[in-house]
C-alpha positions in Angstrom: 118.3 99.3 68.1 121.4 97.2 68.6 121.9 93.1 69.6 123.4 94.8 73.4 120.4 97.1 74.3 117.5 94.6 72.9 119.6 92.4 75.3 119.0 94.6 78.3 115.5 94.2 77.8 115.1 90.9 78.6 115.9 88.5 81.7 118.4 86.1 81.6 116.2 83.8 83.3 112.9 81.3 82.3 111.5 83.3 79.9 114.0 85.6 77.0 110.7 87.0 75.5 110.1 88.9 79.1 110.1 92.5 78.4 111.5 93.7 82.2 111.6 97.3 81.2 107.4 97.0 80.4 107.2 95.5 84.0 108.9 97.8 85.6 106.8 100.1 84.2 104.2 98.2 85.2 105.2 97.3 88.7 105.3 101.3 88.7 101.9 102.0 88.1 100.9 99.6 90.7 102.8 101.2 93.2 101.3 104.4 92.5 98.1 103.1 93.0 98.3 101.7 96.1 100.4 104.1 97.6 98.4 107.7 95.8 95.0 106.0 95.4 95.2 106.6 91.7 97.4 105.0 88.8 99.7 107.2 85.6 97.7 107.3 83.0 100.7 106.4 80.8 104.6 105.0 82.6 107.8 104.2 80.0 111.1 103.0 81.5 114.3 103.0 79.6 117.8 102.2 80.1 119.7 106.1 80.6 123.0 103.9 80.6 124.5 100.9 81.7 123.7 100.6 85.3 120.8 103.8 85.2 116.9 102.8 84.9 114.6 105.9 84.4 111.2 105.7 84.4 108.2 108.3 83.2 105.2 108.6 84.5 102.5 110.5 83.3 99.3 112.7 85.0 99.9 111.2 88.4 98.5 114.4 90.3 95.5 113.2 92.7 92.4 115.2 92.5 93.6 116.5 95.8 96.8 117.4 94.8 95.3 118.9 91.5 93.9 121.3 93.9 97.0 122.4 95.2 98.4 122.9 91.7 95.1 125.2 90.6 95.8 127.3 94.2 100.0 127.5 92.9 100.8 125.9 96.3 103.6 124.2 93.8 106.7 123.5 96.2 104.1 122.3 99.3 102.6 119.8 96.6 106.4 118.9 95.4 107.3 119.1 99.4 104.7 116.2 100.5 104.8 114.0 97.3 108.4 113.8 98.0 107.5 112.9 101.6 105.4 109.8 99.9 108.0 109.1 97.6 110.7 108.3 99.9 108.7 107.0 102.8 108.1 104.3 100.6 111.8 103.8 99.0 111.7 100.1 99.9 108.5 99.4 97.9 109.8 101.2 94.5 113.6 99.4 94.7 111.8 96.2 95.4 110.2 95.6 92.1 113.3 97.1 90.3 115.9 95.1 92.0 114.3 91.9 91.6 113.2 92.4 87.5 116.7 92.7 86.9 118.6 91.1 89.4 120.6 94.1 90.3 120.5 96.0 93.6 120.0 99.6 94.1 122.1 101.7 94.8 120.7 104.6 94.4 117.0 106.3 94.2 116.1 109.9 92.9 112.3 111.1 92.6 110.9 113.8 90.7 107.7 115.7 89.6 106.4 118.9 87.6 104.0 120.2 89.3 102.6 122.1 86.6 102.6 119.0 84.1 99.8 117.3 85.8 102.0 116.1 87.8 104.8 114.1 85.3 107.0 112.4 87.5 109.8 109.9 86.6 111.5 107.7 89.4 115.2 107.0 88.6 117.5 104.0 90.2 120.7 104.3 89.9 122.0 100.1 89.8 125.6 98.7 90.9 127.3 98.1 88.3 126.5 94.5 86.3 130.4 93.2 87.3 129.5 90.0 88.7 130.2 90.9 92.0 128.0 90.6 95.1 126.7 94.2 95.7 123.8 93.1 98.3 125.7 94.2 101.5 127.3 97.6 99.5 124.8 100.9 99.9 121.9 99.2 99.0 119.3 102.3 100.0 117.0 102.0 103.6 114.1 104.3 104.3 114.9 107.7 105.7 117.8 108.3 103.3 
């Protein structure tokens, strides 16, 4: 791991040893438990470039969603899950903004209903260029 990528893992503030990526993973697990009634069995977060964070969550389907998948209702399952995800867009973006100190420009959520709910949450952040992007293109519910 390069020095630059190691720095990206830590906050600039009080505790330089704090792993932001792990904290984001933990926040996503907490949100899944809160939003869907159960949390994923594994979660990992990684930078996918200087302005993109991706969170991969495994085994996210609820028992009712697993039943839909067994009934080959994959389209209905994906549609239902996406409605819930985007209805909670602010709840998903808040911890990313708080932990990175950056504003989320876009949020993209996806799920593979065949592989027992492997979900991917992607956050595109405004560039870290020192300018205040808080008023530019912040996501709102219903977008």
